C-alpha positions, 0 to 999 in steps of 0.5 A, a space after each residue: 260061284 259070285 266073284 265080286 271084286 273087292 274095289 267094287 261098292 254094291 248098295 245094301 238093297 241090291 240084288 246080285 245072283 249066285 254067279 255073278 261076275 262083277 269087276 273092279 271098282 264097280 258101282 252097283 246102286 239102290 234096288 238094282 238088280 244082277 242076274 247069275 249070268 251077268 258079267 260086269 265090267 271094271 268101273 261099271 256103273 248101275 245107278 239106282 233101279 237098273 236091271 242086268 240080266 240074261 247071259 249078258 256081259 257088260 264092258 268096262 266104263 259102261 253105266 246104266 241108268 235107272 229103269 233100264 233092262 239090259 239083257 231081257 230075253 227076246 221079244 219073239 213068239 219064235 224064241 225057244 226059251 234056250 239060253 242067249 247072249 248079250 255083248 256089250 264093250 266097252 264105255 256105252 251109256 244106257 239112259 232111262 227106260 232103255 230096253 236091249 235084248 239078247 239074241 234069239 234061238 232062230 237068228 244065231 242067239 246073240 246080240 252084239 253091241 260095239 264101244 262108245 255109242 249113247 242109247 237115250 231115254 227109252 229107246 230099244 235095241 231088239 234081238 240078234 241085232 249088230 250095233 257098231 261103236 260110237 253110235 248115238 240112239 236118240 229118244 225112244 229109237 226103236 229097232 226091230 230083231 236082227 238089224 244092223 246098225 254101222 259105225 257113227 250112225 245116228 237116228 234120231 228121237 222116235 225113229 223107228 228101223 224095220 227088222 232085218 234093216 241095214 243102216 250104213 256108217 255115219 248115215 243121219 236118220 231123222 227124227 220119226 223116221 220109219 226106216 223099211 228099207 236099208 241104208 246106204 252110208 252117209 245118207 240121210 233120210 227123214 220122213 214115214 215112210 222114209 226117203 233119203 233127203 240128201 247126204 249127211 255132209 254135216 256129219 262127213 264134215 265133223 268126221 274129218 273128210 277132205 272136201 275132195 273126198 265129199 266132192 267125190 261121194 256126192 258124185 257117186 251118190 248123184 251117178 248111183 241115184 240117177 236114171 237107170 238102175 240102182 244096182 247097174 249104176 253101182 256095178 258100172 261106177 266099181 268097174 269103171 275106168 276111174 277108181 272110186 276109193 274111200 267113202 265113195 268107195 264104201 258106198 258102192 261095196 255097201 249096195 253091192 255086197 251087202 247080205 240083206 234081202 231089203 231093198 234101199 231107201 231110194 232118194 226123195 224122187 223115188 221114195 216109192 221104191 227103189 229100182 235095185 
């Protein structure tokens, strides 16, 4: 049975299927579609012609703009058609034409999106992805299935993220970058095929990191991507006499502990492939 809060406002032209749950003070605009297995949290706003379908939960305060389709079926020929899910946290904004797919039968069955994320026009999140918190996807960003994007990463316009790739926390992906390998936290990645152009120093400063911590990240970066192999250098740093903390240690742990079959995106001088 449909459960619609008495404080919700639903345009007479909208379609809300029987079974949907609509939270307090939600607003559903003209010609919207809400599927039978959708849960809209409190203060959610669907602008006209927005679609939320599938087994989808949209957190409090989210906004979906015209022609966006949230909760569409996975775009995978291996999917067997079984029910899969999409979970979205609070205060996410999905601008015009954004698409976010549910999980797939072969990939865990669930796509998860955190809170306070901004998805600009025509960006796409594929099946079984994991998107953290405070992430920004600029216009036309494409994220393939099973990818992981950690907190506060920024993906610039037209960037393409290969399936299964992991993007570290607060990494910055340049416009039109084609990212086929994992990206360490705090990296700045550019070009197609993508390579590291350095560190996202501006982002670190805006996040309130001290000069000392930024310098520690720089030293770790230089040591990791110096002569030798990336994994050996990272192991040496983690087991060395000078204990790494904070962001520098986070980079080391990302490299050594990640569950991924992808190589690492490396600096420009090593862009033809990681020695990891």
